[in-house]
C-alpha positions as CSV (number, residue, x, y, z in Angstrom):
1,X,-8.0,-92.7,27.0
2,X,-11.6,-93.5,25.8
3,X,-12.7,-91.6,22.7
4,X,-15.9,-89.7,22.0
5,X,-18.4,-90.7,19.4
6,X,-18.8,-88.6,16.2
7,X,-21.2,-89.2,13.3
8,X,-19.9,-88.9,9.7
9,X,-22.6,-87.9,7.2
10,X,-23.5,-90.2,4.2
11,X,-22.2,-87.9,1.5
12,X,-18.8,-87.2,3.2
13,X,-16.1,-87.7,0.6
14,X,-13.8,-89.1,3.2
15,X,-16.1,-92.0,4.1
16,X,-15.0,-95.4,2.8
17,X,-18.6,-96.6,2.4
18,X,-21.7,-95.0,1.3
19,X,-23.5,-95.5,4.6
20,X,-22.8,-93.4,7.6
21,X,-20.7,-95.0,10.4
22,X,-19.3,-94.2,13.8
23,X,-15.6,-93.5,14.2
24,X,-13.8,-93.4,17.5
25,X,-11.6,-90.4,18.1
26,X,-8.8,-89.7,20.5
27,X,-10.6,-86.7,21.9
28,X,-11.8,-86.9,25.5
29,X,-14.5,-84.8,27.1
30,X,-12.1,-82.1,28.2
31,X,-10.6,-81.9,24.8
32,X,-14.0,-81.6,23.2
33,X,-14.8,-78.7,25.6
34,X,-11.6,-77.0,24.8
35,X,-12.2,-77.4,21.0
36,X,-15.8,-76.1,21.4
37,X,-14.6,-73.2,23.4
38,X,-12.0,-72.4,20.8
39,X,-14.5,-72.5,18.0
40,X,-16.9,-70.2,19.9
41,X,-14.1,-67.7,20.6
42,X,-13.0,-67.7,17.0
43,X,-16.6,-67.1,15.9
44,X,-16.9,-64.1,18.3
45,X,-13.6,-62.7,16.9
46,X,-15.3,-62.6,13.5
47,X,-18.4,-60.7,14.6
48,X,-18.9,-57.2,13.3
49,X,-19.1,-55.7,16.8
50,X,-15.7,-57.1,17.8
51,X,-14.0,-56.1,14.5
52,X,-15.5,-52.6,14.9
53,X,-14.3,-52.4,18.5
54,X,-10.8,-53.5,17.4
55,X,-10.7,-50.8,14.7
56,X,-11.7,-48.2,17.3
57,X,-9.1,-49.4,19.7
58,X,-6.4,-49.4,17.1
59,X,-7.4,-45.9,16.0
60,X,-7.4,-44.5,19.5
61,X,-4.0,-46.2,20.1
62,X,-2.6,-44.7,17.0
63,X,-3.8,-41.2,18.1
64,X,-2.1,-41.7,21.5
65,X,1.2,-42.8,19.9
66,X,1.2,-39.8,17.5
67,X,0.4,-37.4,20.4
68,X,3.1,-38.9,22.6
69,X,5.9,-39.0,20.0
70,X,5.0,-35.5,18.7
71,X,5.0,-34.0,22.2
72,X,8.3,-35.6,23.2
73,X,9.8,-34.4,19.9
74,X,8.7,-30.8,20.6
75,X,10.1,-30.9,24.1
76,X,13.4,-32.1,22.8
77,X,14.0,-28.9,20.9
78,X,15.8,-25.9,22.3
79,X,13.6,-23.3,24.0
80,X,14.7,-20.5,21.7
81,X,13.6,-22.4,18.5
82,X,10.8,-24.4,19.9
83,X,8.0,-21.8,19.6
84,X,9.0,-20.7,16.1
85,X,9.3,-24.2,14.8
86,X,6.0,-25.3,16.4
87,X,4.3,-22.3,14.7
88,X,5.7,-23.4,11.4
89,X,4.5,-27.0,12.0
90,X,1.1,-25.7,13.0
91,X,0.9,-23.6,9.8
92,X,1.4,-26.6,7.5
93,X,-1.0,-29.0,9.3
94,X,-3.7,-26.9,10.9
95,X,-5.6,-26.1,7.6
96,X,-5.7,-29.8,6.7
97,X,-6.9,-30.7,10.2
98,X,-9.7,-28.1,10.0
99,X,-10.7,-29.4,6.5
100,X,-10.8,-32.9,8.0
101,X,-13.0,-31.7,10.9
102,X,-15.4,-30.3,8.3
103,X,-15.5,-33.7,6.6
104,X,-16.2,-35.5,9.9
105,X,-19.1,-33.1,10.6
106,X,-20.5,-33.4,7.1
107,X,-20.7,-37.1,7.7
108,X,-22.8,-36.4,10.8
109,X,-25.0,-34.2,8.7
110,X,-25.6,-37.0,6.2
111,X,-26.2,-39.5,9.0
112,X,-29.0,-37.3,10.4
113,X,-30.5,-36.7,6.9
114,X,-30.5,-40.5,6.2
115,X,-32.4,-41.0,9.5
116,X,-34.9,-38.2,9.1
117,X,-35.9,-39.0,5.4
118,X,-34.2,-35.9,3.9
119,X,-33.1,-36.9,0.4
120,X,-29.9,-34.9,0.1
121,X,-29.0,-36.8,-3.1
122,X,-31.9,-35.2,-4.9
123,X,-31.2,-31.8,-3.5
124,X,-27.5,-31.9,-4.7
125,X,-28.3,-33.8,-8.0
126,X,-26.2,-36.7,-6.9
127,X,-26.1,-40.0,-8.8
128,X,-26.9,-43.5,-7.4
129,X,-23.2,-44.0,-6.5
130,X,-23.0,-41.0,-4.2
131,X,-21.2,-41.2,-0.9
132,X,-23.1,-42.1,2.2
133,X,-22.2,-41.0,5.7
134,X,-20.2,-44.2,6.1
135,X,-18.0,-43.4,3.1
136,X,-17.6,-39.8,4.3
137,X,-16.4,-41.0,7.7
138,X,-14.1,-43.5,6.1
139,X,-12.5,-40.6,4.1
140,X,-12.3,-38.5,7.2
141,X,-10.7,-41.4,9.1
142,X,-7.9,-41.9,6.5
143,X,-7.4,-38.1,6.3
144,X,-6.9,-38.0,10.0
145,X,-4.4,-40.9,10.0
146,X,-2.4,-39.4,7.1
147,X,-2.2,-35.9,8.5
148,X,-1.3,-36.9,12.1
149,X,1.3,-39.5,10.8
150,X,2.9,-36.9,8.6
151,X,3.0,-34.3,11.4
152,X,4.4,-36.8,13.9
153,X,7.1,-37.8,11.4
154,X,7.9,-34.2,10.7
155,X,8.4,-33.3,14.4
156,X,10.3,-36.5,15.2
157,X,12.7,-36.2,12.2
158,X,13.5,-32.6,12.8
159,X,14.1,-33.0,16.5
160,X,16.5,-35.8,15.7
161,X,18.5,-33.8,13.2
162,X,17.2,-35.3,9.9
163,X,16.1,-31.9,8.5
164,X,15.9,-32.8,4.8
165,X,13.7,-35.8,5.4
166,X,11.6,-33.8,7.8
167,X,11.1,-31.0,5.2
168,X,9.7,-33.6,2.8
169,X,6.9,-34.7,5.0
170,X,4.4,-31.8,4.5
171,X,5.4,-31.5,0.8
172,X,4.6,-35.2,0.2
173,X,1.3,-34.9,2.1
174,X,0.2,-31.9,0.1
175,X,1.2,-33.5,-3.3
176,X,-0.5,-36.7,-2.3
177,X,-3.8,-34.8,-1.5
178,X,-3.7,-33.1,-4.9
179,X,-2.9,-36.3,-6.8
180,X,-5.7,-38.2,-5.1
181,X,-8.1,-35.4,-5.8
182,X,-7.4,-35.2,-9.6
183,X,-6.2,-38.7,-10.5
184,X,-8.1,-39.8,-13.6
185,X,-8.6,-43.4,-12.6
186,X,-11.7,-45.1,-11.2
187,X,-10.4,-45.3,-7.7
188,X,-10.9,-43.3,-4.5
189,X,-14.5,-42.5,-5.4
190,X,-13.8,-40.9,-8.8
191,X,-17.4,-39.8,-9.5
192,X,-17.6,-37.9,-6.2
193,X,-14.2,-36.4,-6.6
194,X,-15.1,-35.1,-10.1
195,X,-18.4,-33.8,-8.8
196,X,-16.6,-31.8,-6.2
197,X,-14.0,-30.5,-8.8
198,X,-16.8,-29.6,-11.2
199,X,-18.6,-27.6,-8.5
200,X,-15.4,-25.8,-7.6
201,X,-15.1,-24.9,-11.3
202,X,-18.7,-23.5,-11.4
203,X,-17.9,-21.4,-8.3
204,X,-14.7,-20.0,-9.8
205,X,-16.5,-19.1,-13.1
206,X,-20.2,-18.4,-12.3
207,X,-21.2,-17.9,-16.0
208,X,-24.0,-20.5,-15.8
209,X,-27.2,-20.7,-13.7
210,X,-26.3,-21.1,-10.0
211,X,-27.5,-24.4,-8.5
212,X,-28.0,-25.2,-4.9
213,X,-24.8,-27.2,-4.7
214,X,-22.9,-24.2,-6.1
215,X,-23.9,-21.7,-3.5
216,X,-23.9,-24.2,-0.7
217,X,-20.3,-25.1,-1.2
218,X,-19.4,-21.4,-1.8
219,X,-21.0,-20.6,1.6
220,X,-18.9,-23.3,3.2
221,X,-15.8,-21.7,1.6
222,X,-16.6,-18.5,3.3
223,X,-16.2,-20.3,6.6
224,X,-12.9,-21.7,5.4
225,X,-11.4,-18.4,4.3
226,X,-8.7,-18.5,7.0
227,X,-8.0,-22.1,6.1
228,X,-7.5,-21.2,2.5
229,X,-5.2,-18.3,3.6
230,X,-3.0,-20.7,5.6
231,X,-2.9,-23.2,2.7
232,X,-1.6,-20.4,0.5
233,X,1.1,-19.5,2.9
234,X,2.1,-23.1,3.4
235,X,2.4,-23.7,-0.4
236,X,4.3,-20.4,-0.7
237,X,6.9,-21.6,1.8
238,X,7.2,-25.0,0.1
239,X,7.7,-23.3,-3.3
240,X,10.4,-21.1,-1.8
241,X,12.0,-24.1,0.0
242,X,11.6,-22.6,3.4
243,X,10.2,-25.8,5.0
244,X,11.9,-27.1,8.2
245,X,14.2,-24.0,8.5
246,X,14.1,-20.8,10.3
247,X,15.0,-19.0,7.1
248,X,11.3,-18.4,6.3
249,X,11.2,-16.1,9.3
250,X,13.7,-13.8,7.6
251,X,11.8,-13.9,4.4
252,X,8.5,-12.9,6.0
253,X,7.7,-10.3,3.3
254,X,7.4,-13.1,0.7
255,X,5.1,-15.6,2.5
256,X,4.5,-13.9,5.8
257,X,1.8,-11.8,7.3
258,X,2.6,-8.8,5.1
259,X,2.1,-10.8,1.8
260,X,-0.4,-9.2,-0.6
261,X,-1.8,-12.7,-1.3
262,X,-3.3,-13.1,2.2
263,X,-6.0,-10.5,1.9
264,X,-6.7,-11.6,-1.6
265,X,-7.3,-15.2,-0.6
266,X,-9.4,-14.2,2.4
267,X,-11.7,-12.1,0.2
268,X,-12.0,-14.6,-2.7
269,X,-14.8,-16.8,-1.1
270,X,-16.9,-13.7,-0.4
271,X,-16.4,-12.5,-4.0
272,X,-17.5,-15.9,-5.3
273,X,-20.8,-15.6,-3.4
274,X,-21.1,-11.9,-4.4
275,X,-20.9,-12.9,-8.1
276,X,-23.3,-15.8,-7.6
277,X,-25.9,-13.4,-6.1
278,X,-25.5,-11.1,-9.1
279,X,-25.9,-14.0,-11.4
280,X,-29.0,-15.2,-9.6
281,X,-30.4,-11.6,-9.9
282,X,-29.7,-11.7,-13.6
283,X,-31.6,-14.9,-14.0
284,X,-34.6,-14.3,-11.7
285,X,-34.8,-10.4,-11.5
286,X,-35.5,-10.9,-7.8
287,X,-34.2,-7.9,-5.8
288,X,-33.6,-10.2,-2.8
289,X,-30.5,-11.5,-4.5
290,X,-29.1,-7.9,-4.4
291,X,-29.8,-7.7,-0.7
292,X,-28.0,-11.1,-0.2
293,X,-25.1,-9.7,-2.2
294,X,-24.7,-6.9,0.2
295,X,-24.0,-9.4,3.0
296,X,-20.8,-10.4,1.1
297,X,-19.9,-6.9,0.0
298,X,-19.8,-5.5,3.5
299,X,-17.9,-8.5,4.9
300,X,-15.1,-7.4,7.2
301,X,-12.6,-9.4,5.3
302,X,-13.0,-6.9,2.5
303,X,-12.1,-4.0,4.9
304,X,-9.5,-5.7,7.1
305,X,-6.6,-3.8,5.6
306,X,-8.5,-0.5,5.4
307,X,-9.1,2.1,8.0
308,X,-10.3,0.9,11.4
309,X,-13.7,2.5,11.5
310,X,-14.6,0.9,8.2
311,X,-13.6,-2.5,9.7
312,X,-15.7,-2.0,12.8
313,X,-18.8,-0.8,10.9
314,X,-18.6,-3.6,8.3
315,X,-18.1,-6.2,11.0
316,X,-21.2,-5.1,12.9
317,X,-23.3,-4.8,9.8
318,X,-22.2,-8.1,8.4
319,X,-22.7,-10.0,11.7
320,X,-26.3,-8.9,12.3
321,X,-27.3,-8.9,8.6
322,X,-26.0,-12.4,8.2
323,X,-27.6,-13.5,11.4
324,X,-31.1,-12.4,10.4
325,X,-30.6,-13.8,6.9
326,X,-29.8,-17.2,8.4
327,X,-32.9,-17.1,10.6
328,X,-35.4,-15.6,8.2
329,X,-34.2,-16.9,4.8
330,X,-31.9,-19.9,5.1
331,X,-33.6,-21.7,7.9
332,X,-37.3,-20.6,8.0
333,X,-38.5,-20.9,11.6
334,X,-41.8,-22.4,10.5
335,X,-40.2,-25.7,9.9
336,X,-37.5,-25.5,12.6
337,X,-36.3,-28.8,14.3
338,X,-38.2,-31.0,11.9
339,X,-34.9,-32.4,10.8
340,X,-34.5,-34.4,13.9
341,X,-37.7,-36.4,13.4
342,X,-36.1,-39.8,12.8
343,X,-38.0,-42.6,11.0
344,X,-36.7,-44.8,13.9
345,X,-36.6,-42.6,17.0
346,X,-33.7,-43.0,19.4
347,X,-32.3,-41.0,22.3
348,X,-30.6,-38.5,20.0
349,X,-33.9,-37.6,18.2
350,X,-35.8,-37.6,21.5
351,X,-33.4,-35.0,22.9
352,X,-33.6,-32.7,19.9
353,X,-36.9,-33.0,18.0
354,X,-39.4,-30.3,18.9
355,X,-37.4,-29.1,22.0
356,X,-37.5,-25.4,22.8
357,X,-33.8,-25.4,24.0
358,X,-32.8,-26.3,20.4
359,X,-34.3,-23.0,19.2
360,X,-32.5,-21.1,21.9
361,X,-29.2,-22.8,21.4
362,X,-29.1,-22.6,17.6
363,X,-30.2,-19.0,17.4
364,X,-28.0,-17.8,20.3
365,X,-24.9,-19.7,19.2
366,X,-25.3,-18.6,15.6
367,X,-25.2,-15.0,16.6
368,X,-22.3,-15.4,19.1
369,X,-20.2,-17.5,16.7
370,X,-20.8,-15.1,13.8
371,X,-19.5,-12.3,15.9
372,X,-16.5,-14.4,17.1
373,X,-15.7,-15.2,13.4
374,X,-15.6,-11.4,12.7
375,X,-13.5,-10.8,15.8
376,X,-10.8,-13.2,14.5
377,X,-9.7,-10.4,12.1
378,X,-8.5,-8.2,15.0
379,X,-4.9,-7.1,14.5
380,X,-3.8,-8.3,18.0
381,X,-4.9,-11.9,17.1
382,X,-2.8,-12.0,13.9
383,X,0.1,-14.0,15.6
384,X,-2.0,-15.7,18.2
385,X,-2.5,-18.8,16.0
386,X,-3.9,-21.1,18.7
387,X,-6.8,-18.7,19.4
388,X,-7.4,-18.2,15.7
389,X,-7.4,-22.0,15.2
390,X,-10.1,-22.4,18.0
391,X,-12.2,-19.6,16.5
392,X,-12.0,-21.2,13.0
393,X,-13.0,-24.6,14.5
394,X,-16.0,-22.9,16.1
395,X,-17.0,-21.3,12.8
396,X,-16.8,-24.8,11.2
397,X,-19.1,-26.0,13.9
398,X,-21.5,-23.1,13.2
399,X,-21.5,-24.0,9.5
400,X,-22.2,-27.7,10.4
401,X,-25.1,-26.6,12.6
402,X,-26.4,-24.2,9.8
403,X,-26.3,-27.0,7.2
404,X,-28.9,-29.1,9.1
405,X,-31.6,-26.5,8.8
406,X,-30.6,-25.1,5.4
407,X,-30.9,-28.4,3.6
408,X,-33.9,-29.5,5.5
409,X,-35.6,-26.2,4.6
410,X,-35.1,-26.9,0.9
411,X,-36.4,-30.4,1.2
412,X,-39.5,-29.2,3.1
413,X,-40.3,-26.7,0.3
414,X,-39.9,-29.5,-2.3
415,X,-42.5,-31.6,-0.5
416,X,-44.7,-28.7,0.6
417,X,-44.5,-26.1,-2.1
418,X,-47.7,-24.3,-0.9
419,X,-46.8,-24.1,2.8
420,X,-43.8,-21.8,3.1
421,X,-43.5,-18.7,5.3
422,X,-41.7,-16.9,2.5
423,X,-44.9,-16.2,0.6
424,X,-45.6,-13.3,2.9
425,X,-42.0,-12.2,3.2
426,X,-41.2,-9.0,1.3
427,X,-37.7,-10.3,0.7
428,X,-39.0,-13.5,-0.8
429,X,-37.0,-15.5,-3.3
430,X,-40.1,-17.2,-4.4
431,X,-39.3,-17.2,-8.1
432,X,-35.9,-18.7,-7.5
433,X,-37.3,-21.2,-5.1
434,X,-40.0,-22.3,-7.5
435,X,-37.5,-22.9,-10.3
436,X,-35.3,-24.8,-7.9
437,X,-38.2,-26.9,-6.9
438,X,-39.0,-27.8,-10.5
439,X,-35.4,-28.9,-11.1
440,X,-35.3,-30.9,-7.9
441,X,-38.6,-32.6,-8.5
442,X,-37.6,-33.5,-12.1
443,X,-34.4,-35.0,-10.8
444,X,-36.3,-36.9,-8.1
445,X,-38.7,-38.4,-10.7
446,X,-36.0,-39.3,-13.1
447,X,-34.0,-41.0,-10.3
448,X,-37.0,-42.8,-9.0
449,X,-36.8,-41.1,-5.6
């Protein structure tokens, strides 16, 4: 077989002479085509698009496997114990899944901010090493994998009779989450983890001036009050060694629906915001902070276990008062939908920026979802955990939607301090806004923003 001709460069260390020369190979034309095709294929396999597609395919495949194994494990159980055990499984893992949903959506928030020029790092006083939307999505992706893998293992092991190993799955998951959050080593985004923990500390003990990040996170916690309640019940059952058994059903008075800890945990996020409002009034002497405090004092969570008329009245009052506060104070309609004006317009920004249907959708859905969130406290929904899960997920979506306009509103005031509709508002928080602007502008200049 006749060989092809290849040229060897002058500086090739494998050349016997300093000059270039021709060598005859044993590769024919077909062999060269095959080799060239192989190299092109290998180059394509290393492209970012292919690698990203491979990751997505593996991720979707993993979700399918977890769903299939989990469903088959549940169907393998006896009919009499299936519903009770599925409820227990749901209790351990649904709060973590909802928190993960919030993380995914927060990544979407940051993605929109990065495209529309909103410097959220300056608003939250973040350092140069703050997490971008890509890092947030990476965290959410690993959280999803860990939670679904643990839940699948829990169902599979219990349905196959390995009760002790099954009981260890949620315990290991919860302990791992706590360790990763507090581990004092420079891994797993330590600066961001400690920023989060420090903000939690400031919320628990509002003895210092309240910053935007303090009440922003506290507002998010009010949307996660049911999640916090389920976390408390899950940890309670783990402490009393009731995991993967039906014994917890017999000890319902300890960790069940009649536990005194449940209303306390449900009310705590609203108490945190109430104390923050009082602290803001102490610092600014602005009466609007007292009006804002009323929103949390009349929250129906506070009256859930009181007489029914008080629950109904507080629910109606809180829903409408919170709704109008969102529209007039937190969002400011004069700058509505500015958030979707991207520096590089695409189909997403074209569909949302300046569109009237965005006004209608955001205002209407905010009112409906606020009322739905209040409705979740109805007594007949107490054991309907699937419905409550859906309502909680909808509340998380409402908070995700709220975050767009709340943060954009603050950023607009920083850049346009003389053009805000609150100057003519009798419930204005102008003094508080001005002080917040000064701190944010100082941070922006010091960071070179």
